[in-house]
C-alpha positions in Angstrom: -74.8 87.4 94.5 -73.3 88.4 97.9 -70.9 91.3 97.8 -68.6 91.4 100.8 -65.7 93.8 101.5 -62.8 93.9 103.9 -62.8 96.6 106.6 -60.6 98.8 108.7 -62.0 97.9 112.0 -62.1 100.0 115.1 -60.6 98.1 118.0 -59.7 98.8 121.6 -56.3 100.2 122.4 -53.9 97.2 123.0 -53.0 98.8 126.4 -56.5 97.8 127.6 -57.4 94.4 128.8 -59.7 93.0 126.1 -61.0 90.3 128.5 -62.7 93.0 130.5 -64.2 94.8 127.5 -66.0 92.2 125.5 -69.7 91.6 126.2 -72.3 89.0 125.2 -75.3 89.8 123.1 -78.0 91.4 125.3 -80.6 88.6 125.0 -78.4 85.8 126.4 -77.3 87.1 129.8 -79.1 87.5 133.1 -79.9 90.9 134.6 -77.2 90.3 137.2 -74.6 89.5 134.5 -75.7 92.6 132.6 -75.2 94.9 135.6 -71.6 93.7 136.0 -70.9 94.5 132.4 -72.4 98.0 132.7 -70.2 98.7 135.8 -67.1 98.8 133.6 -66.9 102.3 132.1 -65.3 101.1 128.8 -67.3 97.8 128.3 -68.5 97.3 124.7 -72.0 96.9 126.1 -72.2 100.7 126.4 -72.1 100.9 122.6 -74.2 97.8 121.7 -77.0 98.2 124.3 -76.7 101.7 125.7 -78.9 102.8 128.6 -80.3 106.1 129.9 -83.0 108.5 128.9 -81.5 108.9 125.4 -79.5 105.7 124.9 -78.6 106.1 121.3 -77.4 109.7 121.9 -75.5 108.5 124.9 -73.7 105.8 122.8 -72.8 108.3 120.1 -71.3 110.7 122.6 -69.4 107.9 124.4 -68.1 106.6 121.1 -66.7 110.0 120.1 -65.1 110.4 123.5 -63.4 107.0 123.3 -62.0 107.8 119.9 -60.7 111.2 121.1 -59.1 109.6 124.2 -57.4 106.9 122.1 -59.4 104.1 123.8 -60.6 103.0 120.3 -58.2 103.0 117.4 -58.8 102.3 113.7 -56.7 99.6 112.1 -54.4 101.1 109.4 -55.0 98.3 106.8 -58.3 96.8 105.7 -58.6 93.1 106.4 -60.8 90.0 106.7 -61.0 89.2 110.4 -60.9 85.4 111.0 -63.0 84.4 114.1 -63.0 80.9 115.6 -65.0 79.8 118.6 -63.9 76.6 120.6 -66.6 75.1 122.8 -68.3 72.1 124.3 -71.9 71.3 124.9 -73.5 70.0 128.1 -73.2 66.2 128.6 -70.8 65.9 125.7 -67.0 65.3 125.6 -66.7 66.5 122.0 -64.6 69.5 121.3 -66.2 71.8 118.7 -64.8 74.7 116.8 -66.9 77.0 114.7 -64.8 78.6 112.0 -65.7 81.9 110.2 -64.7 85.4 109.3 -66.0 88.9 109.9 -66.4 91.3 107.0 -68.7 94.0 105.6 -71.6 92.8 103.4 -74.1 94.8 101.4 -77.4 95.2 103.2 -79.5 93.5 100.6 -83.3 93.9 100.6 -85.2 90.7 101.1 -86.8 90.8 97.7 -83.3 90.6 96.1 -83.1 87.0 97.2 -79.4 87.2 98.0 -79.6 87.4 101.8 -82.3 85.1 103.2 -84.1 85.3 106.5 -85.7 82.5 108.4 -87.3 84.2 111.4 -89.9 86.9 112.2 -88.7 89.9 114.1 -90.2 92.0 117.0 -90.9 95.5 115.7 -89.9 97.4 118.8 -86.4 95.8 118.9 -85.9 96.7 115.2 -86.7 100.4 115.9 -84.1 100.5 118.7 -81.5 99.2 116.3 -82.4 101.8 113.7 -82.1 104.6 116.2 -78.7 103.4 117.5 -77.3 103.1 114.0 -78.6 106.6 113.0 -76.8 108.2 115.9 -73.6 106.2 116.1 -73.0 105.2 112.4 -71.4 102.1 113.9 -72.0 98.4 113.7 -71.1 97.5 117.2 -71.5 93.7 116.8 -71.6 91.4 113.8 -74.7 89.5 112.9 -74.2 85.8 111.8 -74.7 84.6 108.3 -74.2 81.2 106.6 -72.9 80.5 103.1 -72.6 77.0 101.5 -69.2 75.8 100.2 -68.9 72.1 100.0 -65.3 72.5 98.7 -64.2 74.4 101.9 -62.1 76.8 99.8 -61.5 79.4 102.5 -60.8 77.1 105.5 -57.0 76.6 104.8 -56.4 80.3 104.8 -58.4 80.8 108.0 -56.6 77.9 109.7 -53.3 79.6 108.7 -54.3 83.0 110.0 -55.7 81.8 113.3 -52.2 80.6 114.3 -51.2 84.2 115.0 -54.2 85.6 116.8 -54.9 89.2 117.8 -57.1 88.2 120.7 -57.8 85.0 122.6 -60.3 85.1 125.4 -62.8 83.0 127.3 -66.3 84.4 127.4 -69.2 84.1 129.8 -70.3 80.7 128.3 -66.9 79.1 128.7 -66.3 79.5 124.9 -62.8 80.3 123.8 -63.0 83.2 121.3 -60.0 83.7 119.0 -59.6 86.6 116.4 -57.0 87.0 113.7 -56.7 89.1 110.6 -55.8 88.6 106.9 -54.2 91.5 105.1 -52.9 89.8 102.0 -54.9 91.3 99.1 -54.7 88.2 97.0 -56.2 86.1 99.8 -58.8 88.8 100.5 -59.8 88.7 96.8 -60.3 85.0 97.1 -62.7 85.6 99.9 -64.6 88.1 97.9 -64.7 85.9 94.8 -65.8 82.9 96.8 -68.9 84.7 98.2 -69.7 86.4 94.9 -71.8 83.5 93.7 -73.3 82.6 97.1 -76.6 83.3 98.8 -76.3 84.1 102.5 -78.7 82.8 105.1 -79.1 85.0 108.1 -78.6 82.8 111.1 -78.6 85.3 114.0 -79.2 89.1 114.3 -82.4 89.6 112.3 -83.2 92.8 114.3 -79.7 94.3 113.8 -79.8 93.4 110.1 -83.2 94.9 109.6 -81.9 98.1 111.3 -79.1 98.3 108.8 -81.5 97.6 105.9 -83.9 100.3 107.1 -81.1 102.8 107.5 -79.8 102.0 104.0 -83.3 102.6 102.5 -83.6 105.9 104.3 -80.2 107.1 103.1 -80.8 106.0 99.5 -84.0 108.0 99.4 -82.2 111.1 100.7 -79.2 110.8 98.3 -80.1 111.7 94.7 -76.5 110.6 93.7 -76.7 107.2 95.3 -74.2 104.8 93.7 -74.5 101.7 95.9 -71.0 102.0 97.2 -71.5 104.5 100.0 -70.7 103.4 103.5 -74.4 103.3 104.5 -74.9 100.4 102.1 -72.9 97.9 104.2 -73.4 95.9 107.4 -71.0 93.9 109.6 -71.4 90.2 109.5 -69.7 87.0 110.7 -69.9 84.4 108.0 -69.6 80.6 108.5 -69.8 77.7 106.2 -73.1 75.8 106.6 -71.4 72.5 105.7 -69.4 72.3 108.9 -70.2 69.6 111.3 -69.5 71.9 114.2 -72.4 74.2 113.4 -74.8 73.8 116.3 -78.5 74.9 116.7 -80.0 74.8 120.2 -83.7 75.2 121.0 -85.4 78.3 122.4 -88.1 77.6 124.9 -91.2 79.6 125.7 -92.2 81.1 129.1 -95.6 82.4 130.0 -95.9 84.9 132.8 -99.6 84.2 133.2 -102.5 82.3 131.7 -105.8 84.0 130.6 -107.6 80.9 131.7 -107.4 78.5 134.7 -105.0 75.6 134.8 -107.8 73.1 134.5 -109.3 74.9 131.4 -105.8 75.1 129.8 -105.1 71.4 130.2 -108.6 70.5 129.0 -108.3 72.6 125.9 -104.8 71.2 125.3 -106.2 67.7 125.4 -108.4 68.5 122.4 -105.3 68.8 120.2 -102.5 66.9 122.1 -102.0 63.7 124.0 -101.2 65.1 127.4 -99.1 62.8 129.6 -98.2 63.7 133.2 -94.5 63.3 134.1 -92.9 62.9 137.5 -89.7 64.8 137.0 -89.8 68.2 135.2 -86.0 67.9 134.6 -86.6 65.1 132.2 -89.0 67.0 130.0 -86.3 67.8 127.4 -85.3 64.1 127.2 -88.8 62.7 126.8 -89.5 64.8 123.7 -86.1 64.6 122.0 -86.4 63.3 118.4 -90.2 63.2 118.5 -92.2 65.1 115.9 -94.6 67.8 117.3 -93.7 67.0 120.9 -93.3 69.5 123.7 -92.7 69.6 127.4 -95.0 71.6 129.7 -94.2 72.7 133.2 -97.2 74.4 134.6 -97.4 75.7 138.2 -95.2 72.9 139.5 -96.6 70.0 137.4 -94.9 68.4 134.4 -96.5 67.1 131.2 -95.5 65.8 127.9 -97.6 67.1 124.9 -97.7 65.3 121.6 -99.9 66.6 118.8 -102.6 64.2 117.6 -101.2 63.7 114.1 -104.5 63.7 112.3 -105.0 67.3 113.4 -101.9 68.7 111.7 -103.7 69.1 108.4 -106.1 71.5 110.1 -103.5 74.3 110.4 -105.1 77.1 108.5 -102.2 79.6 108.5 -101.2 80.4 104.9 -97.7 78.9 105.1 -95.9 76.6 102.8 -95.4 73.0 103.9 -91.8 73.6 105.0 -93.1 76.0 107.7 -96.2 74.0 108.7 -94.0 71.0 109.4 -92.0 72.8 112.1 -92.5 72.0 115.8 -92.7 75.7 116.6 -95.4 76.4 114.0 -97.5 73.6 115.7 -96.8 75.1 119.1 -97.7 78.7 118.1 -100.8 77.6 116.1 -102.4 75.1 118.5 -101.2 76.3 121.9 -101.1 80.1 121.4 -103.9 80.6 118.8 -106.3 77.8 119.3 -106.0 77.2 123.1 -105.0 80.6 124.4 -106.8 82.7 121.8 -103.7 84.8 120.8 -103.9 85.3 117.1 -100.8 84.9 114.9 -100.4 88.6 114.2 -100.5 89.4 118.0 -98.0 86.8 119.1 -94.9 88.7 118.4 -96.0 91.4 120.8 -97.7 89.2 123.3 -96.7 90.7 126.7 -97.0 87.4 128.6 -94.6 85.6 126.3 -90.8 85.5 126.8 -88.0 83.3 125.7 -85.4 81.2 127.5 -82.6 79.1 125.9 -81.5 77.3 129.1 -83.7 74.4 129.9 -82.9 74.2 133.6 -83.5 78.0 133.9 -87.1 77.4 132.6 -87.8 74.9 135.3 -86.2 77.1 137.9 -88.1 80.2 136.9 -91.4 78.4 137.2 -90.5 77.1 140.6 -89.4 80.6 141.8 -92.7 82.0 140.4 -90.8 84.2 137.9 -92.9 82.5 135.2 -96.1 80.6 135.4 -95.5 78.0 132.8 -92.7 76.8 130.5 -93.1 75.2 127.1 -90.1 73.1 126.2 -89.2 72.6 122.6 -86.8 70.5 120.4 -84.1 72.1 118.4 -84.5 73.1 114.7 -82.2 71.3 112.3 -79.9 73.0 109.8 -81.8 71.3 106.9 -85.1 72.7 108.2 -83.6 76.2 108.3 -82.4 75.8 104.7 -85.8 74.5 103.5 -87.7 77.4 105.1 -85.3 80.0 103.7 -85.5 78.6 100.2 -89.3 78.6 100.4 -89.3 82.3 100.9 -91.2 82.0 104.2 -90.1 82.7 107.7 -90.3 80.7 111.0 -92.0 81.9 114.2 -89.8 84.4 116.1 -87.0 83.1 118.2 -86.9 79.7 116.4 -83.2 79.1 116.3 -80.3 79.6 118.7 -77.0 79.2 116.8 -74.6 78.3 119.5 -72.3 79.9 120.6 -73.3 83.5 120.2 -70.8 85.9 118.6 -69.0 88.0 121.2 -69.2 91.8 121.1 -66.2 94.0 121.6 -63.4 92.4 119.5 -64.0 94.9 116.7 -66.4 97.6 115.5 -67.2 98.8 111.9 -67.9 102.4 111.1 -70.2 103.5 108.3 -69.1 107.1 108.5 -67.9 107.9 104.9 -64.5 109.3 106.0 -63.9 106.2 108.2 -65.1 103.5 105.7 -62.2 102.1 103.7 -62.8 99.0 101.7 -59.6 98.3 99.7 -61.8 97.2 96.9 -59.3 98.5 94.3 -56.5 96.5 95.8 -58.6 93.3 95.6 -59.5 93.4 92.0 
């Protein structure tokens, strides 16, 4: 099953202030926040989401300069990097901690059924990731994977390691991110052995993983002496145990910049499939749908509505999906609202220019009020059990279905897949 390896990470020189250098993933910050990050000349965002006419080449040049200047240094010993995130959720007093570790993992093809996906991707975003990887040979931020271990074998070793952290910062979400490292080869071997009989569910980072997968396929085709152990075979991943209670999935809402039909026609067509109920307060739309199957909030040009699918119509979904996918709220949303009402076919929805995504509920309402969006469709969260069922069915959810909170921070470490920089310590762990 899943082959993982320790790594010799590249990390910022300890003389630098790590708090100033970390950056969130590009799809969870505002334009204003992003500009602040770009303003710092050594921010990790220059490697993860480079800008300019030739962004991938710019990132590769900058990476080489940082290495030569000693801004980035490679750790002497390979290790498993323990990563904990301490956080709270809005309107809750509970303190959460998501426990996991960062390592290299083989970039398995989907048909191997070792690494399972649950979401569709957006092709243009995958192409950007491939180009960046080709030029930099660097995994600049870990994707997020889930394994299942009901015995919690690795947690005691992670708890012990996190007592002596390398970094401890507070990120843009108010999350406390803590990184430590395990060098003991016997303990590392336990990590490798524990994952050896596991499947891994890709929780977040589908585009970056597909970039690594495409790069591996290309290099395999070009290398007649391919063995499977070359550096290009591996991908940087943060792994967490799916059995933890502190694993949280938040909803991702849909925004429409415009409608191809009038408001009146839109509501009339919606009423063919949904019970449409006007609501006074748009800021209660997330509350009136919570826990209700196939229910959504709609904020349209200043007016709020609750939508509830007429249950007898669910069986009319004609998409060739297994039951596990047809049962999902987002499948219902994309089938009835986007295809049946708006006339946007399934194969066109991933590239639909009028559609964007927003994880913050209040931001959805605010954007409609400020005319930055014309309509917001508010959704419920997907459960961990639903994610597992879809993955095991071999199918995928609509794009942007899950938001595993909090996002992994970028900048704590980087993983090179240049052959002369890729050291695994496999021999020491067997």
